[in-house]
Biopython code that builds the backbone (N, CA, C, O; Angstrom):
import numpy as np
from Bio.PDB.StructureBuilder import StructureBuilder

atoms = [
    (1, "UNK", "N", (-11.083, 4.625, 3.654)),
    (1, "UNK", "CA", (-9.893, 3.572, 3.534)),
    (1, "UNK", "C", (-9.454, 3.905, 2.142)),
    (1, "UNK", "O", (-8.591, 3.163, 1.672)),
    (2, "UNK", "N", (-9.953, 5.025, 1.296)),
    (2, "UNK", "CA", (-9.202, 5.118, 0.415)),
    (2, "UNK", "C", (-8.289, 6.437, 0.611)),
    (2, "UNK", "O", (-7.092, 6.523, 0.335)),
    (3, "UNK", "N", (-9.060, 7.372, 1.110)),
    (3, "UNK", "CA", (-7.687, 8.177, 1.965)),
    (3, "UNK", "C", (-7.081, 7.606, 2.489)),
    (3, "UNK", "O", (-5.973, 7.942, 2.071)),
    (4, "UNK", "N", (-6.891, 6.616, 3.462)),
    (4, "UNK", "CA", (-5.797, 6.192, 3.530)),
    (4, "UNK", "C", (-4.604, 5.424, 2.973)),
    (4, "UNK", "O", (-3.414, 5.372, 3.281)),
    (5, "UNK", "N", (-5.291, 4.902, 2.127)),
    (5, "UNK", "CA", (-4.283, 3.963, 0.941)),
    (5, "UNK", "C", (-4.044, 5.092, 0.924)),
    (5, "UNK", "O", (-3.916, 5.629, 2.024)),
    (6, "UNK", "N", (-3.849, 6.102, -0.555)),
    (6, "UNK", "CA", (-3.553, 6.987, -0.666)),
    (6, "UNK", "C", (-2.920, 7.710, 0.418)),
    (6, "UNK", "O", (-2.004, 8.047, -0.332)),
    (7, "UNK", "N", (-2.538, 8.340, 1.710)),
    (7, "UNK", "CA", (-1.855, 8.599, 2.082)),
    (7, "UNK", "C", (-0.603, 7.662, 2.788)),
    (7, "UNK", "O", (0.567, 7.641, 3.172)),
    (8, "UNK", "N", (-1.529, 7.115, 2.666)),
    (8, "UNK", "CA", (-0.004, 6.120, 3.235)),
    (8, "UNK", "C", (0.822, 5.746, 1.753)),
    (8, "UNK", "O", (2.035, 5.679, 1.950)),
    (9, "UNK", "N", (0.595, 5.600, 0.934)),
    (9, "UNK", "CA", (1.461, 5.622, -0.478)),
    (9, "UNK", "C", (1.853, 6.926, -0.683)),
    (9, "UNK", "O", (2.711, 6.638, -1.518)),
    (10, "UNK", "N", (1.934, 8.242, -0.596)),
    (10, "UNK", "CA", (1.853, 9.573, -0.767)),
    (10, "UNK", "C", (3.667, 9.633, 0.504)),
    (10, "UNK", "O", (4.722, 10.143, 0.126)),
    (11, "UNK", "N", (3.471, 9.022, 1.787)),
    (11, "UNK", "CA", (4.120, 9.103, 2.087)),
    (11, "UNK", "C", (5.267, 8.125, 2.281)),
    (11, "UNK", "O", (6.192, 8.467, 3.018)),
    (12, "UNK", "N", (5.288, 7.049, 1.742)),
    (12, "UNK", "CA", (5.955, 6.170, 1.651)),
    (12, "UNK", "C", (7.888, 5.924, 1.116)),
    (12, "UNK", "O", (8.736, 5.033, 1.070)),
    (13, "UNK", "N", (7.672, 7.876, 0.712)),
    (13, "UNK", "CA", (8.782, 8.312, 0.013)),
    (13, "UNK", "C", (9.922, 9.535, 1.166)),
    (13, "UNK", "O", (11.023, 10.078, 1.089)),
    (14, "UNK", "N", (8.649, 9.436, 2.241)),
    (14, "UNK", "CA", (9.553, 10.048, 3.370)),
    (14, "UNK", "C", (9.723, 9.399, 4.364)),
    (14, "UNK", "O", (10.429, 8.397, 4.258)),
    (15, "UNK", "N", (9.049, 9.794, 5.876)),
    (15, "UNK", "CA", (9.322, 8.444, 6.717)),
    (15, "UNK", "C", (8.190, 7.615, 6.973)),
    (15, "UNK", "O", (7.176, 7.898, 7.612)),
    (16, "UNK", "N", (8.451, 6.709, 6.477)),
    (16, "UNK", "CA", (6.785, 5.488, 5.735)),
    (16, "UNK", "C", (6.295, 5.379, 7.517)),
    (16, "UNK", "O", (5.495, 6.080, 8.137)),
    (17, "UNK", "N", (7.213, 4.113, 8.023)),
    (17, "UNK", "CA", (7.237, 3.769, 9.656)),
    (17, "UNK", "C", (6.158, 5.367, 10.983)),
    (17, "UNK", "O", (5.009, 5.548, 11.385)),
    (18, "UNK", "N", (7.534, 6.073, 11.117)),
    (18, "UNK", "CA", (6.964, 7.347, 11.557)),
    (18, "UNK", "C", (5.082, 8.217, 11.199)),
    (18, "UNK", "O", (4.083, 8.356, 11.906)),
    (19, "UNK", "N", (5.500, 8.680, 9.450)),
    (19, "UNK", "CA", (4.302, 9.325, 9.120)),
    (19, "UNK", "C", (2.883, 8.391, 9.249)),
    (19, "UNK", "O", (1.697, 8.553, 9.535)),
    (20, "UNK", "N", (3.728, 7.404, 8.879)),
    (20, "UNK", "CA", (2.061, 5.667, 8.910)),
    (20, "UNK", "C", (1.685, 5.997, 10.185)),
    (20, "UNK", "O", (0.548, 6.352, 10.495)),
    (21, "UNK", "N", (2.594, 5.890, 10.913)),
    (21, "UNK", "CA", (2.128, 6.000, 12.577)),
    (21, "UNK", "C", (1.192, 6.809, 12.710)),
    (21, "UNK", "O", (0.048, 6.361, 12.643)),
    (22, "UNK", "N", (1.389, 8.141, 12.923)),
    (22, "UNK", "CA", (0.894, 9.017, 12.617)),
    (22, "UNK", "C", (-0.562, 8.718, 12.105)),
    (22, "UNK", "O", (-1.561, 8.349, 12.723)),
    (23, "UNK", "N", (-0.308, 9.067, 10.443)),
    (23, "UNK", "CA", (-1.446, 9.107, 10.226)),
    (23, "UNK", "C", (-2.849, 7.855, 10.927)),
    (23, "UNK", "O", (-3.811, 8.355, 11.510)),
    (24, "UNK", "N", (-2.767, 6.427, 10.773)),
    (24, "UNK", "CA", (-3.706, 6.116, 11.173)),
    (24, "UNK", "C", (-3.723, 6.079, 12.824)),
    (24, "UNK", "O", (-4.773, 5.579, 13.229)),
    (25, "UNK", "N", (-2.976, 6.414, 13.700)),
    (25, "UNK", "CA", (-3.545, 7.290, 15.003)),
    (25, "UNK", "C", (-4.508, 8.414, 14.771)),
    (25, "UNK", "O", (-5.322, 8.870, 15.574)),
    (26, "UNK", "N", (-4.238, 8.842, 13.331)),
    (26, "UNK", "CA", (-5.527, 10.464, 13.626)),
    (26, "UNK", "C", (-6.214, 10.057, 12.577)),
    (26, "UNK", "O", (-6.536, 11.037, 11.904)),
    (27, "UNK", "N", (-6.584, 9.073, 12.131)),
    (27, "UNK", "CA", (-7.885, 8.184, 11.604)),
    (27, "UNK", "C", (-8.695, 7.760, 12.764)),
    (27, "UNK", "O", (-9.735, 8.194, 13.260)),
    (28, "UNK", "N", (-7.530, 6.314, 13.179)),
    (28, "UNK", "CA", (-8.441, 6.002, 14.858)),
    (28, "UNK", "C", (-9.545, 6.450, 15.398)),
    (28, "UNK", "O", (-10.683, 6.077, 15.684)),
    (29, "UNK", "N", (-8.342, 8.061, 15.487)),
    (29, "UNK", "CA", (-9.186, 9.153, 16.919)),
    (29, "UNK", "C", (-10.559, 9.713, 16.083)),
    (29, "UNK", "O", (-11.720, 9.822, 16.477)),
    (30, "UNK", "N", (-10.172, 9.907, 15.258)),
    (30, "UNK", "CA", (-11.206, 10.704, 13.696)),
    (30, "UNK", "C", (-12.433, 9.719, 13.755)),
    (30, "UNK", "O", (-13.603, 10.090, 13.661)),
    (31, "UNK", "N", (-12.146, 8.812, 13.871)),
    (31, "UNK", "CA", (-12.572, 7.530, 13.632)),
    (31, "UNK", "C", (-14.050, 7.466, 14.911)),
    (31, "UNK", "O", (-15.273, 7.539, 14.789)),
    (32, "UNK", "N", (-13.252, 7.320, 15.901)),
    (32, "UNK", "CA", (-14.083, 7.562, 16.873)),
    (32, "UNK", "C", (-14.292, 8.019, 17.346)),
    (32, "UNK", "O", (-14.670, 7.557, 18.423)),
    (33, "UNK", "N", (-14.311, 9.422, 17.156)),
    (33, "UNK", "CA", (-14.838, 10.745, 17.686)),
    (33, "UNK", "C", (-16.361, 10.977, 16.900)),
    (33, "UNK", "O", (-17.031, 11.982, 17.137)),
]
sb = StructureBuilder()
sb.init_structure("model")
sb.init_model(0)
sb.init_chain("A")
sb.init_seg("    ")
for serial, (resi, resn, name, xyz) in enumerate(atoms, 1):
    if name == "N":
        sb.init_residue(resn, " ", resi, " ")
    sb.init_atom(name, np.array(xyz, "f"), 0.0, 1.0, " ", f" {name:<3s}", serial, name[0])
structure = sb.get_structure()
């Protein structure tokens, strides 16, 4: 969870919605595998 929080904060300067979605999707995929 720490990585998710850190990355979500770091992308807030750019396009938070799209990037956050991609990050969360990648994390979900990684967690399921």
